[in-house]
Every structure is written in C-alpha cells, then in structure tokens.
N, C-alpha and C positions, 0 to 999 in steps of 0.2 A: 864415556859409558851409554850404551844402547839401549834403548826400551823394550822390552820383551811383549810380544804379543800375547795377550790372555789367553790359556790353552782351549781347545776347543772343547764346547761342552758334550759329552758322551752322549749319544744314542743309545736308547732301549733297542735291543732285537728287533722289535715288532715295528719301532719308527723306522730303523734303520730299510727294513724290509718294505716297507709303504712308500718310501721315498725313492728307492729305487724302481719300484713299482711304479711310482708317478714319473720319474725322470724317463725309462722307458715310453709311457704313454704318451708325453711329451713328444718324445723326438720320433714316435710312431704318426702322431697327430699334429705335426708344427703344420702350418700357422695356428690350425683352429685351438691349439690349447699350447700354451707356453709357460715356464717357470720364469717369472719376473725379479726373481733377487733370492739371497742369498737365504738355507733357513735360518730361522733365529729362534733359540734357547730360553726361555723364561726360569723363573725360580722354581717353577712348581714343575718343575721339568718337561712341560707342553712346547713341543717343536712347531711354529709357526712359518709357513712356506707360501710365499706371494705368488699366485699364479694369476693370468691373463686367459682369457675365453672369447672366441672372436663370434661375436654374438648380430652382428652387421644383416646377415642375411637371415635371423629368424622373421617370422611373420608375424606382423604385427593388427591386430586388431582393436577399432574402440575400446576404451578402457585398461585395454591391456597397459602392462607396464612399458615403459619408453625407453629401451635401451639403446647404448652407445654403440659403434662400429664394434668397440671390444669393450669387455669389463673388468675390470682388475677383482680379486677376491682374496681372502687370507684365509688359506687353508688349515686347519691345525689338527694336529697328529697327536694323540693323546701316547702316554707312556706305556698303557697295556691293552693289549690287543683286544681286549672284553671292550672299550669303551669306543664309543661312536666318535669318528672325526666331526667337527665342526666346520662350516666356512663362514666367514662373514664377509662385509663389506667395510673398505678403508672410508668409510663416506656413508650419510643419511639419507640418501637421494629416495632409497625404497622406503623409506621409512611410511607406516599408514597403509602400505600396499599386503594384501592378504601373503599369508604364512612368513612374513617378517616381524621378527622377535627383536625387542628393545631399538628397533631404527634400524639395526644391521647386522642382524644373525637370521641364517636362511633357515628358514624349518624344510627341512629338505625333507625327513620322516616325521608322518602324524604319528605312527605307533611305531617307535624303535623296536620294542619287543616282538613286534611281528612282521617287521618290513624289513628288518637289516640284519645281514648274516654277518658275523665278525671273521668269518672266513673265505668271506668274498673279495676282500682287497680292494686296494683305494679304485679300482675301478669302477667297481660300482658305486662309489662314492661319488665320481665324474660323471658318471652316467647319469648319477640322482640328480646332479647338479645341473647337466645340459637338460635334462627332463624339466626342472622344474623353472628353468628362465626359457623356454621353449612354452611351460601352460602360462606364467604369469607376461608374455608377449604377448600371446595372443586372447588374454584375458578369460581364461577358462576355469579359474578358480571362481568359485562361490563367495564374494565379498559376504556374504550374511553366516556365513558358517565357517568359512574357513579358520577366521581369527577365533580362537575357540575362547578368547574373550579380548576384549579390544585395549588391554591395558598393557601394550608391550608386547602381549600374544605370551604371556608367561604367569606362571603363579606367584602371586605375592604372601610370602609367611615366613615368620622368623619360629624359628624350633623353641617350644618350649610353651607358645601362648596359647589359650584357650582356643576352640571353636565357636565362632558365632555361626547360629541357625535362625533362619529367616524364612519365616513361612507365610506372613501378609502382604498382600501387593502392596508396592510403593510406587509413589509418584515422580515427574521429572522434576516438581517443585520443592524447593527447599522446606523441608519439613524436621521435626522431632519426635524421636522416638525415644524407647526408655530399654534397657539391656539389663536382662532378668540373670542372676547368676544362678542357674540351675544345677551345677557340680563345678569343682575345681575346674573340669576340663570344657565343661559348656556355658555358653551366655546364650539367652533368648532374646531378639528384637522384635518386642511388640510394641504395638500403637499406643497402648494404657501402661502405666507402670504395674508391675504384679504384684508388688508391696512396698514398703518403705524402703528397700535397701534399692530398688532397682535404680540403674544410672540415666540420667539425661544425658542422650545422646543427639547429637548434631545431624541430620541426614543433607549433606551437602552435591547438588548436583553440579558435574563439570560434564566440560566435552571429552573426546576418546583420547588417550594420552599414548601415543604410541611408542614411547621413549621409556613407559614406566612412570612409576608414581615416586620414586627417588627413596631413598633409605633415611631423611632427616627431613627436618620441618622446611628448611631452607629448598633442600629439593623440590620437596612437593609444592612448595609456594610458588616457586620458578616454574616449574612442568604445568600447573595447572592454570597459569599465568600466563603460558604460550597461546597463541594466535597461527602460528605455524609449524606442524609437527616435523618439517625439517630445518627451521631456523628458530629457535627455543631461545627467548631473549635471555642475556646473562642473569647470571645471580644479583638480586639487586637488594636494596632494604625497603626497596619499595614493596610490602607483602600483598598478596590477592586480597582484597579488602573482605572479600564473603565470606571466604574462606576462614581469616583470622578472627572477621568478627563472630562469627558462629562459634568458634574454639574458644572465642575468650569467654562468651557470655555465657556459655555452657560451663565454663571453666568456676564462674561466679557461684553457680549454684551447687558445687560440690565441696566440700569438707577439705582442708589440710591433709595432703596425704594421700589423697586422692590421684590414681590415674586418669588422662582425659582421652576419651574415645571416641571416634567419630565415622560416619561412613558415608564413602563415598560413591555417587547414582552416574555412572558413568556411561555415557551415551557410547552408543557402536557404532563405529563409521558408517557404512553401510545402510541401515536401517535406524536411522535416530528415533522414529517415532515407537519404536518398540521397547520393551519393560527393560530397564537400563541392567547396567553390568555391574555388581556391586562389591567394593572391597571396603574390609574392617580392619581401622589401623589405631593405634594409641601412642600416646604420648606416657613415657615415666613418670610417676607422681612427681619428682624434682624440677619435670618441666613442668607439670601441671601447678605446681606451688609458684612457679616464676609467672606463668601466663597470668594466675589469681591476684597476683599483686600488682602486675602491668594493670590488668583492668581494674583493680579499685582505684586507681590514681588518676585515670582516663577512661571515658567512654569507651567501650569496646571498639567502634566504628573508626575512632579517630586513632588506633595505634598506627605510629608509625613504623621507625625503626626496631627492630630487636636486639638485644644484647645477643652478644656471640654465642653464649651458653644456649641459647633457646634457638638461636637459628641453627644450631649444628646438631640439637637434642635428634637423639636417635627415633625414629619412627619403627614402633611394631607392629608387623601385620600379621592378623588372626587369619589362621583358616575359615573361610568363610562357607556354610553348607546351605546354598540356594535351593530352597526347596519351595519357592513361589511355583504353584501352578501353572502360570503362564511362560513360565521359563525353564518348564522340566518335563519330562516325558516319563510315565511311572515304567519300568525294567518290566513290568508284565503286562504291558497294555493290551500287546496281541497275544495272549495266552489264554486258556480258556476261564480260568480263575478271574478274568477280568469280571466275566457277568457275576461275581458276590459284591462288584462293591456297590456301595450305599445301599445294599440290602440287609433287611431285619430279617435276622435266623434264629430257630431256636435247635439245640443242641443237647437231644438226652440220651444220655449214656457217654461220661465221660472217661472213659476207659484206654483201653490199648489203641481201638480208632477211634473214639470220639475225641481225645486229647489233641490229639495231634491233626483232626478235622479242624476243631475250633482253632488251631496257632493258623491253618492255613487259610481258612476266610475270614481271619481276623487281617491277616499282611496282606489279601488281596484285596482289603478296603471295605468290608462289611462296617454299616455304619451301625449295626446294633445285635447285641449276642445275647441270646438267653440259655444259661447253661443250668442242666439238672440232672443230678447224681447225686445222694444222699450217702454214697460210699465215702469212706476213710482213706488216707492215704497211709499208707504203711513203706516199711522200708522193701518187702520184697519186691512190689511194684516197680520201683526208679529201672530195674531192669530192663523195660520196655514202655513204661507208660511217661508223659509228658510232666512229670513231676521232681523237684529235688528236694533234697533233706530238711531243709525248711518248710517244706511242706507236710512232713509227716504228721498226723495227728488231724490237720484239718480235713474238712470235707472236700470231695473231689471235684463239687463244682465252686464252693469260695475258693480252694487254692489256685484250680485253674484261672478264675477270673482274675485275682491277685496276677497270677502272672502276664495275662493277657495286658493289663493296664499297662505293664511296664513295656510293652510294645509300642504301643500307639497312646496318645494324648486323647484324640478326637473320638475313642470308642467308645460307645455305650455300653456297658456290660450286667447284665441282671441275672439272680440265680433265681430258680423257681422249685418247687416242690416237685415231684414226681408225677405221673399219670399213674392213676386216674386224679387227680386233684382236680376240683372243679375250674378251678382259675384257668385250665389250660384249656378248658372247651371252648375257649375265643381265642385260640392261638392260633388256628387257619383261617381265620379271617382277616388278621393283624398282620401274621409275618407271610413272607415272602419265601421263605422256605424251611420245612421240618424236618431234620435229621432225627432218626433213630440209630442209633450207636449201642442199643442194649441186645442184650439175649432174653427179653423180658418178655413172656409171653403174654403178661399183663398190658404193658405198654402197645404192644404188637394189636391189640384187642381194641386200646383206646385209639390208634392210628386209623383203624379201620372204621370205626364212629364219625372221625374228623373227615375221611376222605368221602363220606356220604352226605354231607353239608352242602345245600344246596347252592348257596355261593362262597364256597371256597377259594380263597383267595392264594393259598401257601400250595408251592407244590411238595408233596411230600415223600423221603428216599429213605429207606432202610441201608444202614451197610454192614455186612457180615465180613468172616473168615473162617479158614476151615481150621478143625481143632486140632492138628499133626503139624501143622509148617506155620501156619497164618502167612503163608504166599499164595493164596487162592484168595480172590475177593468175589463179592456178589454185591450187585446193586440193584436195588428197585426201588422203582418209582412212577409215580400216581402224579398224574398231570392234573391240573386245575379244569373242571369241567369235565372230567370221566371220573364216576362217582364209584366204580368199582374197589371195593377194598384191597388193599396191598395185599393182604395174606392170602385173597385169590389170585392177583398178580404172580405173588410169589409160587403157589401150588401150581399154577400154569404152565411156570418157566420150569418148576421142578421136572412136572410130566415130560415137557418136551427135551430136557439132557437126560432124564432116564432113559428115555428110547432111542437116542442118540449115540451110535458107538464114536460117534467122532469126537463125542464130549465126555466122552467113561472119566477122566481124569476130575471132571468135575462134579462126579457123581456124592462123591463124598460131603460138599454143599447140601445135599438134601437127604443124606444118611444116616441115622444116631452113629454118634460114635463109639466106633470098634475098643476091644480092651485095649486100653496101651494110649490111644488116640489122645487122651486128655493126661493131666497130671495133678496131683494134690498138692498145692506149694509146699503145706507145713504139716506133720502129723496129729493126726487126730481129726477132729469133727470139719477139717476146712473144705471149703468150696471145690468141687472139680472145676481147673480152667482149660485153657487151650494152648500149646505148644507154642513159641514164639519169641523172637529177642527185638529190641528197637529195631534192628534195621529192616527185619522184616513188616511189623508195624507200620512204619514210617513209611515205607516203600509200596506197601499193600494201600496203605490208608490215601498215597498222593496219585495212585489211579484212578482210584475210587471216586478222587476231589476231583480231578482232572476231569473224569468221564461226566461227572454231574455237571459240572462248568459248563459244556459243550450243550448237557440239558435243557440250560436253565434259558436261554434266550427262546426256544421253539419248543417245550415239554413233550415228551410222549411218555406213555405208560409203556412199562416194559421192565426188561430186566438185562441188566451187562453183566456179564462173567469177564474176569483177567485173570493171569497168571502171571509170574515175575518169571525174568527171563532165565533164572538161574537152576528153576524147575525144568527146565526143558519141554513143558508143557503146550501141545499145539491144537488148536489156536492159541495166541496168549490174548486174544480178545475177542466178544460174541456179543452180538445184542440181540434177544429175542423181543419183538415188540410184543405186545399183549392187543389181541384182538378182542372185541365184544361177538359173543355168541348173538 
C-alpha cells in the first residue's frame, strides 16, 4: 500500500497572481533574483516563498550593513490582496540594524498606508526590497530616527490593558515611580504617589532589545540578560539579577491579589545618551502572588531558579503614551497658535466666538486663562457654542472653565466679573493678551481705558463677526506701546473699508443690521442675536485666532478682515494697519 502525498494547499487568487508575477520577475532578472525553494503554506493560509537576491555588487559605506554576495529572504504572501506582503531573513544577522524589526523582519514601508499600493503587485515589493538593501549597505538610514523605538522596532501592546501616561523626565539609573489609576483605561506614572492607592513601580534601565522584550517572564529575563543582539543566550534559570530583584522587592510592598507593574527604560542603540525609550509591563495577580511568596522566603537579590508557573507567566504590555517634553514634539510646533504657549490670557465673552477661542488657546498651551461672562448656558446655545447638556443652568464662564480643565491638567483657569469691575484694571499689566469677544459697548470702553495705560503689557484684541452669516470675521488689535484706543482703531478701519469698493462685502461689519439680519431665538422679549451655526463660528474663530497668533510675536496695531471660502468673497483676508496721524 503506497503512501499518498498530502494534497497541495490551495492558493487564494491573489496569492496565485503574486506568485505568477514573482516567477516571471525572477525569470526576467536571473541571477539577480531567484526563487530558492518551493512555496510553503502555513495553517493561517500565508504562503512563504524563499528567494535569493544578488547583493555583492551593492556599494558599501562605513557603518552600512555588511551584505554577502547573495542574501536569502522569506517572502510571505497574504491571502487577501489588501494585506501587505512581508519580507524576513532566515537568520538574525541584521538584528539591531535600522529598519530591522524583531531581528529578522525588514521594515520596507515606514507608513504602508501612504507608501504601498495594493494594486502595484509583487514587482513594487521586490523593488522596495532592492532599494532597502541598497540604502542599508550604503549606510543612508539615520540610526537615530530609523528605529521608531529600540525594542525590536515594533509596538508592544496587549489588548485590554490600560494606557500608561508618562510626562515627567526619567533618568538612565534604576529608580522607583508610582502608577496612579486615573480611569479604568489610564494609569499615570509619577515621581511621587498621587494617593494611597498608587502602585509602587520599579523603573529598570536595560540595553537595547533588538529582538523585542518577549511575552513571558522567562523570555524577558533572557532577552535583558543577552549581551549580543545576534547571539542571545539560551533561556536559563539563572535570571537577570537586577530585573528580578527589583520585581520581587516591589511585589513585597503590594497586597495579595495585586498585579505587578514595571517600567523598562531602554537605551537607543544609536544615541545611548538620549532619553530612554519606555516600556510598561505587568504580571497578572497570580504571578505577582507567586513572586511575593518567593520573596518572603529569601532575600530578593538571592532569588535563583524560578518555578515553571512563574517563568512562563505571561507579561502584559500596556500601551505607553510617552509625553515627556524631551522626546516629543508638539504637533502645533510650527503653527501660528504656538505663540500662545505659556501665556496668561484673558477672554471676556464666552459665547459664539469666545467659547471656541478659549478652547483653541488652551489646547495651544496657554499657561493661564481668565474667563469672564455672567450669561447662563441654555439649551438653544448648544447649536453653536462650546457647551454641552450638563452645562445648562451654569454661568458660561464657570461651565467653560470646567470643560477646559478636562483638556489639560497643567492649565490654571480663573473666572472674573465682567468689565467694568475694578479688579480688571490691573489686567493689562499682568496678562499677555486680553481678548474681547463680547458685543458690549461697556466692555469696549473699558478696553479703551486699558489701552491708554502707560506701561501696558497685554496685547488687546477684539473679535467680531457679521450678523447674517457668522462667516465674516474682524480682528482689531492694539499693540503694547501703542496707546490709541481700540475704538479709534476700529473706527479708522471702518472708514477705510467703507471707502474701498473692493471691500464692499465687508461693509456689513460696520453697518447697523438690516431688518432680518438678526434673529430672535425665542418668542417674547428675547435679545436679538446673529445667525450662524457651530460650523460657521468654529471656522471664523479659528481664522481669527490664527491671525492673532501671527501677530503675537511682533504685534502691530490694526484690523484683520477675513471671509470663509464658502462665501465666495474676495479678498478672503486683508490687514489694515493703523497709522497714527
């Protein structure tokens, strides 16, 4: 009775097409590209094809990857056409090199969503491999930035774990920090305990981990104990002393049933003096209890062999939101609003313009906000102002302050009585910027008084929009050292606009509202207000805030005009400087 060969695994249509393309490509480019063996299909339906690429002729530069005359690779073809093919090496000789993940997977595409086209076929992938090898041999990868982190080049994250937020600087030396549970999904790492429930957490410096950090305690101890990236020592009961000692000592301080957290501070291979990359891991409560029992029997530093259930205990990796200033760049670093960072800002009027402006400058990094608006939040305002259902009944300033505090922990927010409260007379000498977003004549006259103070520090600004659409904006600025009242600057700009036919669309900003330009939101004696949606107000406010941001470094007294693109108005922006007669 003869043995039958197992039936060949069926290829998906996309795998068959990619394999046909690869065969044709290898035939056309032999011997530079060869298929070095039969394709293999695994249980997940992935097809792996051994290939060989002739690399001996590639120019080599000092510091570049040392390549042999030819190099072997494993090309994995996914079952679906929308999934990126992967390229691995059958060895870990390249471990630690830039753009090598977990020792043997090549990072051909830094951002596949923008760099890889699923319709381009296998030729594009092979061309990308060839370019990767050329750049690696020539040493053109920047090792300081090529690895987006030095732990195998991949994200370590276990689904279901909370995010650990880090904002304080950390040193390369062993240390202790505390994890404070902010929400079920968030833990904050702090240098001092936030409360009695904070977790004592060891911070353990380790060298680069080009093969990753593993998924069990035994794997982690082995990988951190390795001295050579390409020749890791085999797993052994002789665990890494410093790591195990720190874990055991920390576990002793926690009650039974508590998980054991830890932070790894990993040196970057190219820039060892730079701030370390951080990994946050934890052992489940059962493993933590086992570690506690062992540590009670012997001094933690003398722990030797570990029981199998602890050695093979899984490590859960928490997503780590690293927000340390030394390792992050603000996403608005080059934008106009950057000038609001670390500024003390007053916002008078927290309605359609002021409520959105307050959020924008808060997100931009203002250190302190003072809000003033005695009006109350009602349900009708939610159509266009920066409030929610639970704010109804609160004063606008109080409601907005409570909301902005949920955006940032480090911002100081106060509320103040509206002008002409005498307490605000000192505001121009203390604040960096005062924004009037009211339509109050009294507030305008009060700002005129502040503008004429001899040693005024603050930039004074008024924001307004048109009554009919809320799609036009006007920003009037009085720079420090310029004592002309804001009302005078505004009046001068209005005369200029009304005399300029090319600015006819902006005349409405200085004209009294025509019948129907305003609306009464409710029947009875309700105050007339302007038309406009949240989309209109947010867009107009954002434009005005950006224009104000451009002025904050070197303020010039004058008036900015702007119109939203959907209005069709040209010019969409104009600055009218104020000249002193």
